[in-house]
A tleap script that builds the chain and sets N, CA, C and O, in Angstrom:
source leaprc.protein.ff14SB
mol = sequence {
  NMET GLU LYS LEU THR LEU VAL THR ALA VAL
  ASP SER VAL THR PRO ALA THR GLN ALA VAL
  MET TYR GLU ALA ALA ALA ALA LYS TYR VAL
  MET LEU GLY ILE HIE GLY PHE ARG ARG LEU
  VAL ASP GLU GLY ALA ILE ILE PHE ARG ASN
  HIE PRO ASN ARG THR ARG ARG ILE TYR LEU
  LYS THR ASP LEU ASP ASP TYR LEU LYS ALA
  LEU PRO GLN ARG ASN ILE VAL SER GLY ARG
  VAL ARG PRO GLY PRO GLU GLY LYS GLY ASP
  GLN GLY ASP ARG CSER
}
set mol.1.N position { 166.850 128.806 389.592 }
set mol.1.CA position { 167.106 129.726 388.921 }
set mol.1.C position { 167.566 129.477 387.432 }
set mol.1.O position { 168.238 128.453 387.305 }
set mol.2.N position { 167.342 130.202 386.278 }
set mol.2.CA position { 167.529 129.832 384.932 }
set mol.2.C position { 168.757 130.572 384.775 }
set mol.2.O position { 169.061 131.542 385.469 }
set mol.3.N position { 169.464 130.081 383.829 }
set mol.3.CA position { 170.903 130.330 383.072 }
set mol.3.C position { 170.236 131.137 382.039 }
set mol.3.O position { 169.174 130.772 381.536 }
set mol.4.N position { 170.928 132.394 381.659 }
set mol.4.CA position { 170.777 133.042 380.363 }
set mol.4.C position { 172.210 132.962 379.554 }
set mol.4.O position { 173.307 132.947 380.111 }
set mol.5.N position { 171.997 132.916 378.191 }
set mol.5.CA position { 173.266 133.001 377.548 }
set mol.5.C position { 173.138 134.108 376.604 }
set mol.5.O position { 172.127 134.324 375.934 }
set mol.6.N position { 174.086 134.718 376.585 }
set mol.6.CA position { 174.316 135.773 375.446 }
set mol.6.C position { 174.958 135.787 374.140 }
set mol.6.O position { 176.123 135.540 373.828 }
set mol.7.N position { 174.030 136.101 373.498 }
set mol.7.CA position { 174.365 135.854 372.147 }
set mol.7.C position { 174.892 137.245 371.195 }
set mol.7.O position { 174.497 138.287 371.719 }
set mol.8.N position { 175.526 137.424 370.185 }
set mol.8.CA position { 175.962 138.554 369.529 }
set mol.8.C position { 174.664 138.652 368.600 }
set mol.8.O position { 173.992 137.712 368.177 }
set mol.9.N position { 174.441 140.265 368.348 }
set mol.9.CA position { 173.372 140.647 367.924 }
set mol.9.C position { 173.787 140.741 366.322 }
set mol.9.O position { 174.897 141.223 366.099 }
set mol.10.N position { 173.032 140.343 365.248 }
set mol.10.CA position { 173.497 140.645 363.907 }
set mol.10.C position { 172.125 141.558 363.162 }
set mol.10.O position { 170.937 141.465 363.472 }
set mol.11.N position { 172.726 142.411 362.134 }
set mol.11.CA position { 171.849 143.106 361.505 }
set mol.11.C position { 170.935 142.547 360.564 }
set mol.11.O position { 169.815 143.020 360.369 }
set mol.12.N position { 171.451 141.427 359.908 }
set mol.12.CA position { 170.534 140.652 358.953 }
set mol.12.C position { 171.026 139.016 358.875 }
set mol.12.O position { 172.107 138.539 359.222 }
set mol.13.N position { 169.809 138.322 358.279 }
set mol.13.CA position { 170.538 137.038 358.378 }
set mol.13.C position { 170.049 136.412 356.866 }
set mol.13.O position { 168.901 136.392 356.420 }
set mol.14.N position { 171.311 135.902 356.221 }
set mol.14.CA position { 171.474 135.319 354.999 }
set mol.14.C position { 170.724 134.146 354.700 }
set mol.14.O position { 170.599 133.239 355.523 }
set mol.15.N position { 170.200 134.119 353.519 }
set mol.15.CA position { 169.466 133.270 353.577 }
set mol.15.C position { 170.228 131.521 353.118 }
set mol.15.O position { 171.276 131.292 352.514 }
set mol.16.N position { 169.387 130.718 353.591 }
set mol.16.CA position { 170.590 129.493 353.400 }
set mol.16.C position { 170.488 128.792 352.040 }
set mol.16.O position { 169.406 128.768 351.452 }
set mol.17.N position { 171.470 128.280 351.578 }
set mol.17.CA position { 171.607 128.419 350.346 }
set mol.17.C position { 172.146 126.683 350.199 }
set mol.17.O position { 173.011 126.303 350.988 }
set mol.18.N position { 171.684 125.874 349.345 }
set mol.18.CA position { 171.452 124.620 349.089 }
set mol.18.C position { 173.098 124.099 348.797 }
set mol.18.O position { 173.914 124.841 348.251 }
set mol.19.N position { 173.404 122.788 349.228 }
set mol.19.CA position { 174.880 122.645 348.918 }
set mol.19.C position { 174.839 121.680 347.815 }
set mol.19.O position { 175.732 121.579 346.974 }
set mol.20.N position { 174.083 121.182 347.839 }
set mol.20.CA position { 173.734 120.011 346.613 }
set mol.20.C position { 172.702 120.393 345.600 }
set mol.20.O position { 171.673 120.896 346.052 }
set mol.21.N position { 172.789 120.261 344.485 }
set mol.21.CA position { 171.687 120.279 343.666 }
set mol.21.C position { 171.743 119.436 342.668 }
set mol.21.O position { 172.809 118.922 342.332 }
set mol.22.N position { 170.236 119.107 341.874 }
set mol.22.CA position { 170.395 118.255 340.606 }
set mol.22.C position { 170.559 119.386 339.478 }
set mol.22.O position { 170.658 120.597 339.678 }
set mol.23.N position { 170.564 118.735 338.291 }
set mol.23.CA position { 170.836 119.360 337.061 }
set mol.23.C position { 170.528 120.655 336.979 }
set mol.23.O position { 171.333 121.585 337.022 }
set mol.24.N position { 168.973 120.751 336.822 }
set mol.24.CA position { 168.248 121.832 336.533 }
set mol.24.C position { 168.321 123.168 337.215 }
set mol.24.O position { 168.269 124.278 336.685 }
set mol.25.N position { 168.471 122.814 338.699 }
set mol.25.CA position { 169.006 123.787 339.715 }
set mol.25.C position { 170.370 124.173 339.687 }
set mol.25.O position { 170.750 125.209 340.232 }
set mol.26.N position { 171.033 123.497 339.160 }
set mol.26.CA position { 172.735 123.850 339.013 }
set mol.26.C position { 172.758 124.727 337.691 }
set mol.26.O position { 173.389 125.777 337.577 }
set mol.27.N position { 171.985 124.145 336.721 }
set mol.27.CA position { 172.194 124.894 335.481 }
set mol.27.C position { 171.677 126.490 335.874 }
set mol.27.O position { 172.376 127.403 335.433 }
set mol.28.N position { 170.651 126.790 336.569 }
set mol.28.CA position { 170.248 127.971 336.957 }
set mol.28.C position { 171.099 128.554 337.689 }
set mol.28.O position { 171.330 129.748 337.496 }
set mol.29.N position { 171.753 127.841 338.694 }
set mol.29.CA position { 172.709 128.756 339.534 }
set mol.29.C position { 173.794 129.423 338.377 }
set mol.29.O position { 173.972 130.621 338.162 }
set mol.30.N position { 174.468 128.246 337.698 }
set mol.30.CA position { 175.501 129.035 336.924 }
set mol.30.C position { 175.314 129.978 335.793 }
set mol.30.O position { 176.162 130.621 335.174 }
set mol.31.N position { 174.024 129.924 335.653 }
set mol.31.CA position { 173.151 131.032 334.777 }
set mol.31.C position { 173.292 130.322 333.051 }
set mol.31.O position { 173.844 130.919 332.126 }
set mol.32.N position { 172.754 129.166 332.961 }
set mol.32.CA position { 173.263 128.543 331.616 }
set mol.32.C position { 171.900 127.712 331.159 }
set mol.32.O position { 171.217 127.129 332.001 }
set mol.33.N position { 171.635 127.714 330.022 }
set mol.33.CA position { 170.730 126.640 329.526 }
set mol.33.C position { 171.044 125.361 329.832 }
set mol.33.O position { 172.206 125.008 330.031 }
set mol.34.N position { 169.933 124.495 329.898 }
set mol.34.CA position { 170.145 123.031 330.085 }
set mol.34.C position { 171.197 122.377 329.171 }
set mol.34.O position { 172.026 121.570 329.594 }
set mol.35.N position { 171.101 122.818 327.765 }
set mol.35.CA position { 171.900 122.008 327.088 }
set mol.35.C position { 173.295 122.246 327.038 }
set mol.35.O position { 174.182 121.467 326.688 }
set mol.36.N position { 173.402 123.665 327.512 }
set mol.36.CA position { 175.049 124.513 327.345 }
set mol.36.C position { 175.575 123.716 328.668 }
set mol.36.O position { 176.645 123.108 328.664 }
set mol.37.N position { 174.797 123.775 329.688 }
set mol.37.CA position { 175.131 123.168 331.186 }
set mol.37.C position { 175.508 121.662 330.763 }
set mol.37.O position { 176.580 121.337 331.274 }
set mol.38.N position { 175.057 120.876 330.149 }
set mol.38.CA position { 175.123 119.264 329.707 }
set mol.38.C position { 176.670 119.371 328.714 }
set mol.38.O position { 177.698 118.760 329.004 }
set mol.39.N position { 176.537 120.124 327.737 }
set mol.39.CA position { 177.910 120.152 327.196 }
set mol.39.C position { 178.992 120.418 328.119 }
set mol.39.O position { 179.835 119.523 328.064 }
set mol.40.N position { 179.277 121.367 328.979 }
set mol.40.CA position { 179.990 121.812 329.873 }
set mol.40.C position { 180.322 120.767 330.930 }
set mol.40.O position { 181.410 120.970 331.470 }
set mol.41.N position { 179.569 119.567 331.410 }
set mol.41.CA position { 179.626 118.661 332.116 }
set mol.41.C position { 180.119 117.485 331.307 }
set mol.41.O position { 180.718 116.645 331.979 }
set mol.42.N position { 180.021 117.273 330.220 }
set mol.42.CA position { 180.426 116.266 329.050 }
set mol.42.C position { 182.142 116.480 328.939 }
set mol.42.O position { 183.041 115.646 329.045 }
set mol.43.N position { 182.186 117.821 328.704 }
set mol.43.CA position { 183.646 118.292 328.500 }
set mol.43.C position { 184.825 118.123 329.685 }
set mol.43.O position { 186.040 117.931 329.643 }
set mol.44.N position { 183.524 118.349 331.114 }
set mol.44.CA position { 184.626 118.143 332.274 }
set mol.44.C position { 184.665 119.393 332.813 }
set mol.44.O position { 185.227 119.430 333.908 }
set mol.45.N position { 184.185 120.594 332.334 }
set mol.45.CA position { 184.820 121.650 332.554 }
set mol.45.C position { 183.660 121.693 334.096 }
set mol.45.O position { 184.015 122.452 334.998 }
set mol.46.N position { 182.718 121.105 334.240 }
set mol.46.CA position { 181.839 121.125 335.714 }
set mol.46.C position { 181.655 119.667 336.044 }
set mol.46.O position { 181.148 118.835 335.292 }
set mol.47.N position { 182.172 119.430 337.375 }
set mol.47.CA position { 182.099 118.350 338.139 }
set mol.47.C position { 181.007 117.857 338.490 }
set mol.47.O position { 180.223 118.647 339.015 }
set mol.48.N position { 180.506 116.216 338.315 }
set mol.48.CA position { 179.544 116.154 338.973 }
set mol.48.C position { 179.792 114.771 339.866 }
set mol.48.O position { 180.745 114.027 339.632 }
set mol.49.N position { 178.995 114.561 340.729 }
set mol.49.CA position { 178.970 113.242 341.736 }
set mol.49.C position { 178.025 112.364 341.619 }
set mol.49.O position { 176.946 112.888 341.346 }
set mol.50.N position { 178.002 111.242 341.715 }
set mol.50.CA position { 176.796 110.322 342.016 }
set mol.50.C position { 177.168 109.583 343.249 }
set mol.50.O position { 178.305 109.276 343.609 }
set mol.51.N position { 175.718 109.278 344.010 }
set mol.51.CA position { 175.313 108.838 345.201 }
set mol.51.C position { 175.525 107.273 344.629 }
set mol.51.O position { 175.279 106.946 343.468 }
set mol.52.N position { 176.002 106.420 345.617 }
set mol.52.CA position { 175.876 105.118 345.284 }
set mol.52.C position { 174.463 104.790 345.061 }
set mol.52.O position { 173.531 105.488 345.459 }
set mol.53.N position { 174.330 103.516 344.299 }
set mol.53.CA position { 173.035 102.996 343.859 }
set mol.53.C position { 171.996 104.081 343.609 }
set mol.53.O position { 170.835 104.178 344.008 }
set mol.54.N position { 172.783 104.916 342.792 }
set mol.54.CA position { 171.417 105.960 342.291 }
set mol.54.C position { 172.045 106.644 341.072 }
set mol.54.O position { 173.243 106.912 340.975 }
set mol.55.N position { 171.064 106.908 340.113 }
set mol.55.CA position { 171.401 107.240 338.810 }
set mol.55.C position { 171.424 108.943 338.608 }
set mol.55.O position { 172.306 109.390 337.875 }
set mol.56.N position { 170.746 109.617 339.062 }
set mol.56.CA position { 170.807 111.008 339.061 }
set mol.56.C position { 172.249 111.709 339.374 }
set mol.56.O position { 172.807 111.453 340.441 }
set mol.57.N position { 172.705 112.394 338.644 }
set mol.57.CA position { 173.830 113.123 338.938 }
set mol.57.C position { 173.450 114.280 340.069 }
set mol.57.O position { 172.345 114.786 340.264 }
set mol.58.N position { 174.852 114.577 340.834 }
set mol.58.CA position { 174.342 115.690 341.760 }
set mol.58.C position { 175.367 116.881 341.651 }
set mol.58.O position { 176.416 116.399 341.223 }
set mol.59.N position { 175.462 117.841 341.800 }
set mol.59.CA position { 176.213 119.001 341.671 }
set mol.59.C position { 176.310 119.451 343.227 }
set mol.59.O position { 175.366 119.352 344.011 }
set mol.60.N position { 177.761 120.029 343.600 }
set mol.60.CA position { 178.091 120.400 344.596 }
set mol.60.C position { 178.041 121.924 344.579 }
set mol.60.O position { 178.567 122.298 343.531 }
set mol.61.N position { 177.637 122.922 345.287 }
set mol.61.CA position { 177.719 124.344 345.241 }
set mol.61.C position { 179.115 124.690 345.320 }
set mol.61.O position { 179.441 125.764 344.814 }
set mol.62.N position { 179.981 123.988 345.853 }
set mol.62.CA position { 181.143 124.366 346.037 }
set mol.62.C position { 182.049 124.092 344.555 }
set mol.62.O position { 183.021 124.780 344.243 }
set mol.63.N position { 181.658 123.255 343.953 }
set mol.63.CA position { 182.283 122.711 342.663 }
set mol.63.C position { 181.705 123.753 341.595 }
set mol.63.O position { 182.351 124.067 340.596 }
set mol.64.N position { 180.613 124.191 341.844 }
set mol.64.CA position { 179.898 125.158 340.650 }
set mol.64.C position { 180.598 126.742 340.814 }
set mol.64.O position { 180.974 127.498 339.918 }
set mol.65.N position { 180.617 126.914 342.129 }
set mol.65.CA position { 181.467 128.268 342.790 }
set mol.65.C position { 183.018 128.340 341.956 }
set mol.65.O position { 183.640 129.302 341.504 }
set mol.66.N position { 183.295 126.975 341.980 }
set mol.66.CA position { 185.090 126.835 341.338 }
set mol.66.C position { 184.974 127.059 339.881 }
set mol.66.O position { 185.932 127.532 339.268 }
set mol.67.N position { 183.821 126.742 339.254 }
set mol.67.CA position { 183.874 126.999 337.895 }
set mol.67.C position { 183.417 128.120 337.494 }
set mol.67.O position { 183.780 128.496 336.379 }
set mol.68.N position { 182.500 128.965 338.278 }
set mol.68.CA position { 182.362 130.179 338.090 }
set mol.68.C position { 183.453 131.065 338.437 }
set mol.68.O position { 183.776 131.924 337.617 }
set mol.69.N position { 184.203 130.954 339.790 }
set mol.69.CA position { 185.590 131.591 339.665 }
set mol.69.C position { 186.865 131.226 338.859 }
set mol.69.O position { 187.967 131.697 339.142 }
set mol.70.N position { 186.672 130.444 337.935 }
set mol.70.CA position { 187.740 129.943 337.114 }
set mol.70.C position { 187.241 130.685 335.540 }
set mol.70.O position { 187.833 130.368 334.509 }
set mol.71.N position { 186.197 131.601 335.534 }
set mol.71.CA position { 185.881 131.936 334.410 }
set mol.71.C position { 186.703 133.445 334.108 }
set mol.71.O position { 187.141 134.119 335.040 }
set mol.72.N position { 186.819 133.807 332.846 }
set mol.72.CA position { 187.985 134.504 332.632 }
set mol.72.C position { 187.224 135.919 333.290 }
set mol.72.O position { 186.021 136.070 333.503 }
set mol.73.N position { 188.392 136.934 333.544 }
set mol.73.CA position { 187.479 138.450 334.284 }
set mol.73.C position { 188.214 139.338 333.148 }
set mol.73.O position { 189.173 139.103 332.413 }
set mol.74.N position { 187.244 140.613 333.333 }
set mol.74.CA position { 187.322 141.868 332.669 }
set mol.74.C position { 186.907 142.916 333.182 }
set mol.74.O position { 185.880 142.791 333.849 }
set mol.75.N position { 187.546 144.373 333.071 }
set mol.75.CA position { 187.198 145.248 333.740 }
set mol.75.C position { 186.909 145.888 332.399 }
set mol.75.O position { 187.617 145.789 331.397 }
set mol.76.N position { 185.557 146.688 332.534 }
set mol.76.CA position { 185.393 147.390 331.269 }
set mol.76.C position { 185.936 148.956 331.701 }
set mol.76.O position { 185.346 149.597 332.571 }
set mol.77.N position { 186.941 149.402 331.098 }
set mol.77.CA position { 187.749 150.610 331.384 }
set mol.77.C position { 187.403 151.556 330.438 }
set mol.77.O position { 186.819 152.616 330.665 }
set mol.78.N position { 187.873 151.037 329.110 }
set mol.78.CA position { 187.282 151.885 327.935 }
set mol.78.C position { 186.382 151.117 327.089 }
set mol.78.O position { 186.256 151.676 326.000 }
set mol.79.N position { 185.783 150.161 327.176 }
set mol.79.CA position { 185.038 149.324 326.384 }
set mol.79.C position { 183.866 150.270 326.197 }
set mol.79.O position { 183.718 150.754 325.075 }
set mol.80.N position { 182.951 150.617 327.238 }
set mol.80.CA position { 181.981 151.598 326.710 }
set mol.80.C position { 182.163 153.107 327.269 }
set mol.80.O position { 182.760 153.569 328.242 }
set mol.81.N position { 181.367 153.688 326.199 }
set mol.81.CA position { 181.904 155.315 326.426 }
set mol.81.C position { 180.690 156.041 326.568 }
set mol.81.O position { 179.892 156.210 325.646 }
set mol.82.N position { 180.544 156.496 327.801 }
set mol.82.CA position { 179.036 157.307 327.881 }
set mol.82.C position { 179.440 158.769 327.353 }
set mol.82.O position { 180.321 159.413 327.923 }
set mol.83.N position { 178.710 159.285 326.171 }
set mol.83.CA position { 178.958 160.662 325.837 }
set mol.83.C position { 178.559 161.641 326.759 }
set mol.83.O position { 177.474 161.609 327.341 }
set mol.84.N position { 179.369 162.468 326.899 }
set mol.84.CA position { 179.012 163.478 328.176 }
set mol.84.C position { 178.279 164.647 327.379 }
set mol.84.O position { 178.090 164.298 326.214 }
set mol.85.N position { 177.826 165.885 327.644 }
set mol.85.CA position { 177.214 166.851 327.362 }
set mol.85.C position { 178.111 167.432 325.950 }
set mol.85.O position { 177.577 167.859 324.926 }
set mol.86.N position { 179.160 167.355 326.122 }
set mol.86.CA position { 180.036 167.932 324.887 }
set mol.86.C position { 180.033 167.030 323.827 }
set mol.86.O position { 180.280 167.470 322.704 }
set mol.87.N position { 179.757 165.633 324.009 }
set mol.87.CA position { 179.707 164.461 323.126 }
set mol.87.C position { 178.219 164.426 322.207 }
set mol.87.O position { 178.078 163.730 321.201 }
set mol.88.N position { 177.362 165.157 322.673 }
set mol.88.CA position { 175.931 165.048 322.070 }
set mol.88.C position { 175.701 166.105 320.855 }
set mol.88.O position { 175.024 167.116 321.041 }
set mol.89.N position { 176.267 165.832 319.674 }
set mol.89.CA position { 176.095 166.606 318.524 }
set mol.89.C position { 176.938 167.903 318.728 }
set mol.89.O position { 176.651 168.899 318.065 }
set mol.90.N position { 177.883 167.926 319.548 }
set mol.90.CA position { 178.538 169.324 319.747 }
set mol.90.C position { 179.550 169.151 318.572 }
set mol.90.O position { 180.369 168.237 318.478 }
set mol.91.N position { 179.349 170.244 317.629 }
set mol.91.CA position { 180.559 170.236 316.460 }
set mol.91.C position { 181.129 171.394 316.570 }
set mol.91.O position { 181.136 172.074 315.544 }
set mol.92.N position { 181.695 171.904 317.662 }
set mol.92.CA position { 182.530 172.997 317.935 }
set mol.92.C position { 181.755 174.260 317.985 }
set mol.92.O position { 180.530 174.259 317.862 }
set mol.93.N position { 182.458 175.344 318.165 }
set mol.93.CA position { 181.764 176.578 318.107 }
set mol.93.C position { 181.475 177.362 316.887 }
set mol.93.O position { 182.280 177.571 315.980 }
set mol.94.N position { 180.438 177.714 316.937 }
set mol.94.CA position { 179.537 177.964 315.709 }
set mol.94.C position { 179.245 179.833 315.778 }
set mol.94.O position { 178.173 180.403 315.581 }
set mol.95.N position { 180.144 180.253 316.007 }
set mol.95.CA position { 179.867 181.674 316.368 }
set mol.95.C position { 180.396 182.420 314.978 }
set mol.95.O position { 180.335 183.645 314.874 }
savepdb mol mol.pdb
quit
């Protein structure tokens, strides 16, 4: 007799994301150009790691997420104003 295992049903499966990236992939992940990314690495804003006996730097996704979370936040409350119907060329009552 075979044993059956019950598993929970899911609606969707999230794609797997890699935990370690090289420089080009890490720059794309944080949406920066390669030169801007390198500048932030040199300034220490983005952390890198080295494998023993290897020369290429590696970047952990968790470190990149920490960098992104540390960026300043702003809410657009009054910055953008979308003119309503009364704001489009309405110059008052002309009766």
